[in-house]
N, C-alpha and C positions, 0 to 999 in steps of 0.2 A: 504493500500500500504506500509505503514511503517512496519507493521508486516511481510509482504511478503519480504521486503528488509532486515529484521533482526534487524531493529531499532524500539524498542518499543516506542510508543507514550506516552504522559503523562497519557492518560486514561488507558494505559496498553493493552495488547493483550488478547483475550479471552482464558480462560483456556481450556486445552484439545484439542486444535487445533494446528496441526503441519503445519506451513506455509513454512517450508523449502522444501517441495516436496519430503520427504523421505517416505511418506506413500504409501502403495500399492493401486492400482486403483480398489478396491472393495467397494461396497456400504455398508459400515458399519464403525463404529468407527470414526476415524479422518477424513476420506474422506467425510462421511455423514455430520459431523459437519462443515467441511470446507465450503461445498457448501451451507448449510443452513445459515451460517454466512455471506457468500458473498452476498446473495440476501436479507439479512436483516430480517431473521426470528426471532421471539421471541422464547425463550425456545428452542434454536437450539440444545441443548445437551439432550433434553428429548426424550423419546420414543413416537412415534405417538399414540400408544395404550393408553398412559396416558393422551392424550389431545383430546379425541374424542368429548368432549363438546365444544372445541374451534375450530370452523370450519375455522377461518381465519388462525390460526397457522397450522392446518392440510393441508390446501390448499397451504400455503407457503412451507411446507415440500415437498408436491407433486411437486411444481415448482422447488425446488432444485433437486429432483430426475430427472426431465425432463432435466435440464441443464446438469447434470452429464451423463445421458444416451443419450445425443444428438447425439454423433457419431454413436450410434447404429440405431437411427431413420433415419439418413441421407441415408444409403444404402437401407433401406426399402422403403423410399419415392422415391429414385432414381429408384428402381426396378419397382414400380408401374408406374411412369411417363416414364420409358423406354418403357413399353408396350404402353402407350399412344402415344409417339412420333414415335414408330415403325409404328403403324397404320397411324399416320398422315403423315409420310414420304411416305408410300405406296399411300396415297391419293394424295399427291402433285405429286408423280411420274406419277400417272394416269392423272392428270391435264396437266402435261407437254407433255404427249403423245396425249393430246386432247380427251381422253376417259372419258367423264362425267359419263357414266354408271359405269365403273370400279372405278372411284373416289367415287361415292356414295356407291358402294358395300363395299369398305374398311371402309367407315364411319359407315355403318350399322353393320359390324362385330365388330368394336370397341365399339359401343354403347351396342349391345347385350352382348358382352363378359364382359363388365364392370358390367352389371346388374347381370349376372350369377355369376361373381366373388364376387359381393357384397353379394348375397344370401348365397354362400358357406361360406364366412368368417363370416357372421352373425350367421349362425348355429354353426360353430366351436367356436366362441366367447362365445355363450351361453353355450356351453358344458363345458368350463373351468371356468365359473362364480363361481363355488363352492369354488374356492380358495380365493375368497373375496379380490382380489387385484385391482378391478376396471379395469382389462384388457379389459373386454368385451366392456365397455363404450368407452374406448379410441380407440379401433380398429374400432368399429362401426362409431364413429364420423369421423375417418380418411377415412374410406371407403365412407361415405356419401360425404365428401369433394371431393374425387376422382370422384364420380359420377357427382357432380356438374361441375367440371372442364371438364370432358369428354363430358357432354352435351353441354357446351358452345363451346368447340372446334368443335364438330360435326356440331352444328347449324351454326357457323360462317364460317366454312371451306367449307361446301357443300351447306347448306341450307336445312331446313326440308321439303320444298316442293319437291325438287328433291329426297331427301332421301325416302320420302313416295312413290313416283312414281316408283323408282328403286327397292324398297324392294320387291314388289310383283313378280318380275321376278327372284329373287334369290332363289337358292335351300334351303338355310338355313331358309328363310322366309316361303317357302312352307312347309318345314318340321315342323317348329314350329306352323305354322298356321293350320296344319292338326290336331294338338292336340285339338284345339278349334276354333269354327267359329269366335269367338271374340278375337282371340289371340292379334291382334294389339291393341285392347282396353285394354288388360292387360298392354301393354307397355305404352300406353297413361296414364293409371291410375297410373302406377308407377311414371312416370314423374310428374303427377299432385299431387300425394301423397307426393313425395319428396320435391319439392319446387314450384310446379306449382301453388298452391293456392296463393302464394305470387308473383311469378315471372310473371305470365301472366297478372294479373291486373296492376302490376308495369310497365311492358313493354307497355301495352296499354295506361296507363296514360302518360308515357313519350312520346309516339308517338303522342298523342293528344296535349300535350304541345309543342312538336316540330312543329307540323303542325300549331298550333295557332301562334307561334312565327314567322314562315315563312310568314303567312298572315299579321301579324300586324307590323312587323319590316321591314323597307325598306332595311337595310344593311345585311339581311340574304339571304339564298338561296330561290328561288321561290318554292311554293308548288309543290311537285312531284306527287300529286294525288288529285282529288276532294274529298270533304267530310271532316270529322273531323280528320281522321287519315292519316299518311304518307303512302307511297306505301307499305312498309314492314308491317306496322301496319294493313293496309287494307287487305293484303294477309293473315296475321295471323287470323284476325277476320273472313275472308271468310272461312278459313279452320276449325276454331272452330265451325262455324255454321253448318258444314256438319258432325260433330261428332255425334255418337249415345250416347247422354249424359246419358241416363238411364243406359246403359251398362258400360260406363266409370266410372261414379260415384259409381255404385254398386261394381265395381272391386277395387276402392280405399279402400272400406271397407274390402275387402279381404286382401290387403297388410297391412292395419292397424291391423287387427285381428291377422295375422301371426306374426307381430312384437311384439304386446302386449302379446300374449301367450308365446312367447319365453322370453320376459322381465319379466313378472309377474309370470307365472307358473314355467317355467324351472329355471330362474335365482333367484327367491325369495322363492317360496313355497317349491321347492325341497330341497334347502339349509337349510331352517328352519326345514323341516321334519327330515332330517338326523342329524341336530344338536340336535333336541329333542331325536332322537334315540340314539345318542352318550351319552347324559346325562342319559337316562333311563337305558342304559346297563352298566353304569360305575361300578356297584357293582357285576356284574355277572362274572363267570369264563370265561376265554378266549375261551374255547371250546364252551360254551353256546353262547357267543357273536358271534362267527363265524357262528354257526348254525342259530341263529335268523337273523343275518344280511343277510345270504345267502337266507333265505326265503323272507325277505322284499325286498332285492335287486332284486330277481327274479320277484316279483310282479311289481317292478318299470320298469323292462325290458319289461314287458307285455303291458305297456302304450305306444302307438305309438309315442306320441310327445316328450317323454323324451329320450334324448341321453344317451349313456352308460357312458360317461366321468364323469358326476356328481356322478354316483354310485361308480366309481373307486376312486374318490377324497374322498368321504365319507368313503369308506372302508379303505383308508389310514389314516383317522383320528380316526375312531372308534376302530379298532383292535389294533394298537400300544398303544393307550391310555389304553386299557384293559390289555395288557401285562405288561405295566409299573405299573399299579395300583395293579396288582397281586403281584408284587415284592415289591412295596412301595406305600401304599394307599395315601400318602401325597407327592408324587413325585413332583407335580406341585408347592407346597409351598416350598419344601425343595431345589429344583433345582434353583440355582442362575446363573445369566449371567456369562459365562466363565467356568462353570462346564462341565465336560465331559458328553456326552450323554450316558445314560444307555444302556447297551447292549440289554436289553429287547425291547428297541425302534426298533433296527434294526431287531430283531427277529420278532417283530410284523409287521414290514414293509414287510418282506418276506411272512409272513402269509397272509397279506392283498393282496399282489400281486397274490399269489396262489388262494385265494378265489375269487378275481376279475376275474382271468383267467377261473376258473371253472364256475363261474357265466355266463360268456360270452358264453362258449361252450354249457352249459346247455340251455341257452336262445335261442341260434341258433337252437338247436335240437327241442325244444318245439315249437318255432315260425314257424319253417319250417314244421314239421310233424303234429302238432295238429291244427295249424291255417292255414298256407299257403296251404298245400296239401288238407285239407278238404274243405276250402272255394274256392279252385281252381275249384271245380266242378260246381260253380255257374257262369253262363254266365256273369252276371253283374260285378263280381269281375275280371274276365279275361279281360273284356272290359275296366275296370277302369285302369288296368296297361298297356293297349294298347299292348296286346300280339301279335298283327299282325304288329306292327310298326317295322321299321328297327332297331331302337335302342334296343328294347326288344329282337329281334332276335340276334342282335350283342351281347347283354349281355348273352344270353343263349349260344351262340357259345363260348364266352370266358370262362364261368363258367364250360362248359363241358370238358375243357381241363384237363387231369389228372395231379395229382401232384401239385407242387407249382410253380407258375410263376408270374411275376410282375403284369400283367394285372388282373389276377384272384384275387390276394391278394389285389390289390388296390381297387377293387370293394367291396370285402367282409370286408375289414378293413376300407376303407374310406367312404363307403356308410352309410346312416342313419341306425341305428341298427335294429329297428323293421321292417321298410319297406323292407330292403334288405333281411332279413331272411325269411319274409313272401313271398316275390317275388320268392325266390329260391324254396319254397314249391309249389307255383302256377305253376312254370315251370317244376315241377316234376323232380328236379335234385337230384343227389345222395347225401345222407346225409354225408357219410364218407368223400367224396371229399370236401364238403362244410366245414366240421370241419377242414380238413387238410389245406384248403386255408385260414382259419381264424387264424391259429396258429401264423402267424407273428404279430398279434396284441399284443403279450406279451410285447415287449418293450414299446408300448404306454400305456399299463396298468401299467407297472412299473413306468413310468414317472408320470402318473396321481396319483397313490397311494403315490408316494414320495411327490408330490405337496400337497396332503392332510395331509400327516404325518408331513411335515415341518411346517404346521400351528400350531402344538402343541408346536413347539420349537422357533417360531419367536420372542416371547417375552422374551426368555431366552438368547438371544445373537444376536448381529448384523449380525454375519456370517450366522446364520440360516435364518434371514430375507432376506438376499441377495440370499441365495440358493433357498428360496421359490419363489422369483421373477424369477430366472433363470429357474428353473424346470417347472414352470407354462408356461413360454413362450415357452420352448421346447415342452411341451405337446400340446400347441396350434398350433405351427408350424407343428408338426408331423400330427396332425389331419387335418389341412388345406391342407397340401401337399397330403395326402392320398385321400382326397375328390376331389381335382383338378385332380389328376392322374386318378381316376376312371372315371371322365367325359371325360378326354382326350382319354383314351383307348376305351371307348364305341363309341365316335365320330369317332375315327380313324378306328375302325373295321367296323362300319356301312358304312363308305365311301369306304374303301378298298375292301370290299366284298359285295358291294351293289347289284351286279347282282345275286350272289349266294343266298344272303339273300332274295331278292325279288322273287326268283324262289321257295322258300319253300312254301308248301301248307298252305293256311291260315286256320284259325279257322272259319268255315262257320257260326256257331252259333253266334260268336262274330260279324261277318260281318253283319248279319241280325239285331242283337241288335244295332250295331252302326248306321245302317240306320234309325231305329226307333228313336234312341236318337238324331240323327242329325235333323230329322223332328221336334221333340219336341223342340230342341234348337232353330231352325229357327223360329218356331211359337212363342217361348218366346221372341226372339229378335225382331221379327216384331210386336208382340202384345204389348210389353212394350215401343216401340219407342214413344217418346213424340210427334212426328209428326203424329202418327196414330190417327184415329178417336176414340173417346170414352175413352181416357185415362183421368181419373179424376185428380184433383189437389192434393188430399191428398197423393197419393203414391209419387209424385214428392217431396213434402215437407218432407215426411217421410225419403226418402233415402238421400236427401241433408242434413237433420239434422243429420242423423246417420253418414254420411261421415264426417261432420264437428266435431262431438263429438269424433269420433274415431281418426281422424287426430290430433285434439287438445290434446287427451291423449298421442299420440305418441310424439308430440313436447314437451309437459311438461315433459315426462319421460326422455327426452334428456337434456333439458336446466335446469331443476330443480332437486334438490336432494329429491327424493320422498321416499327413503327407507334408514334405518339406515345401515351403513356398517356392514356386518355380514358374517361369514364363518362357515363351518361345525365344526370347532374345538371349537367354542364358545358355551356358554350355553344360554338357553332361559332366565335365570335369569339375564344375563348381559344386556338384552335389557331394555330400559326405561319402568318402571312399572313392570318389571319382567314377562311380559306376551308376547305372540307372537304378540299381537296387537301393542306393542311398536316398532315393526319393521317398521310400516307404519308412515311416517311423515304426517303433515297436507296436503301437496301438493300431497302426495301419495293417500290419500283418495279422492282427487279431480280426480286423474287419474283413480282410481278404479270406481268411480261414472260415469265418462264419458265412461269408457269401458263398464260397465253394461248397461247404458242407450243406448249407440250406438248399442250394440249387440241386445238388445230387439227391437229397431226400425228396424234394419236390418232384424231380423227374421219376423217381421210383413210384411215388404215389400216383402221378399222372398215368403211368403205364398201367397200374392196377385199376385206376378209375376207367380207362378206356376198355380194358378187358372186361371189367364188370358191366359196363354199359352194353357191350356187344352181346354178352350172355343174357343180359336182361332183355335186350331187344329181340334176340332169337326166341326166348321163352314167350314173350308177348306175341310174336308172330305165329308161333305154333298154336298158342291158345286161340288166337283169332281165326286161324285156318280150321281148327277143329270146330269152332263155333259156327263158321260159315258152311262147312261141309255137312255137319250133322245138326240141323236145327231141331230143337226140342219138339216132340209130337204135340199136337193140339190137345188141350185138356178135354175130358169127356163133358158133354153138356150136363148142365144141372137139371135136376128134376123140378119142373115148375110146380109151384104150389101156392096157395093163398093162405096167409096166416091171419087168423082173426085176432084182433087186438081190442082192448077196452074202448079205444076211441077211434082207431083208424085201421085200415087194411093195408098191409105191406105186400107188394108183389115182388118176388125175388126172381131176377132174370140173369142169364149168363151173357147178356149183351155187354159190350164195352161201355165204359162210363161215357155218358153223353149221347149214346146211340138210341134210336127208338126201340122200345120193347116190342116183343112179339105178343100176339093175342093169347089170352089164356086158353087152355084146352077146352074143347066143347063140353067136357064132362063137368067143368066147374059149375058149381051150383050158385055161385055168387055173380054179381055184376062185374064187369070188367074193372080192374083196379086202375087207379090213376097212372099216368105215364111217368113212372119213376124207375131209374136205373141205379144200381148200387154196384160197388166194386166186388170182385170175387174175393178180395182179401178179407178174411174174416175179421182181422183186427180193425180194418177200416170200417167194416160194417158196424 
């Protein structure tokens, strides 16, 4: 405080920090040192890259950055919670009108929208992970917190019992449920995978403690339900007992594998591979580097799970490094903080942008024509992309529009690279139009290559370190916005033109395939149900163990530092031990072990589930054929009689319910009874 007031204390003020407020508000130089000093960091004047072994200091430096950037995080958080409170306001509005169904509808939209938003942001965060700034981990943790808050709001505002009952009547539920018979199990599995493993037992334990206190202590409320649990706890327990636990637990492994593949393969292995390529090509001519990288990058584009953004980031690190090495082989050692950036760097950045753009267009052409158009002849492939669904028809309608328009470009730019291009080939769309609609991706490629290029300079000056952060965030925001816009336009088109899209002739082969697949899925769902007869114990233990191992790997990857900080601009020799294995810390090996073990157990369970479904389906087919070949003989006719009652006459007939009765026999001594038919079932009579 004395330094800020301009009065130096006896211990003196820290050198290099201007407490007079004259510095610019950029994260470098005096501003960075000021905030690090304010929160008590050691070595507050040192570069973070020089302190990688001191995790405490690095964490303190990160805390200083968060304090400085706090005004930026406030509107981001406000935007997310604005969405939350918008849906909450609509829910309360429906409650005030007395419409419980509408209230639950808004709650369901909120919950499903938050899940879809989380998946989109996670994919985009994994895409920019190659910049090595820890952006992905921060974004994913923030989104997970948003999901937790959303879940709590929905559960306490409406109640999950009412939400579950109302969901089945909603168009959005029926649309999503049409994708899979066990769609709702995916939602349950997502909640269970996120925090359910901890939240559900904790809630039941607190409910039991609450009920015990009510029974034992005289000054508390009386028990609101018989048994060990309170009324809310008993309702939750009753709902949990109705779950198809084999399906739910199996689907938690799906969410775990999806997250771990993005975390381990996309965010770690891809970055390490491109760093190795950067080091291997350092002595080659720039033209050779561009050619080799184009071939390698094209192969990376052919892998379905790898986004294009890591390729662009690596391109921005490899090619500018080559252009600068051609002019000065020792540029990295000779360039000092504050020196002017060589013009070869900017030339290499332009080259990298052009190479990345050419790679994208080439990949679009190859994936569409060689993969999508050829594999589109297979019925199973067309069924997999749900070619008869309204969403796919809406996508085709948007992409068939000639020229460049916002909806078309949002799908081609914001959609996942490999799946989008292959889908356009399956839909038999025009290649030139798809290439034209992909051209607006050039600014995103330029931002991504700049993020990779700035990695080469961030240790050469604080300004470049700040620019790296800014450019990476811009790349992430652009990718996220494109992805969300793509989903918005597809949903809007499928709703606006629902009648026209539904009138389009369906793919008959796919319809027949879907019917067979639906029968198999139903057999698998029924056959693996734990309440079914003949389900052994070992599959239950196998899938539960797999789910726990994979979920544990996910949790460890979030709360622990499993891998060394690394970016595409670094060298493999910079890792501990000088090998690629130095990337993995001890806790990282635990995560990898849990991942491999959980995947193997899941594979074993899946093989058993498929065999079980086939045997179940064969048994059902045999039963149906026996039923069709040997219909039961008709029952003997009932003997007609008239029964005298105290107040009325009842005429018993063997006619089906609702059919006219026959006339009484001529020998009947009474008048014809009224036209009444009753069931042959004695109990119903």
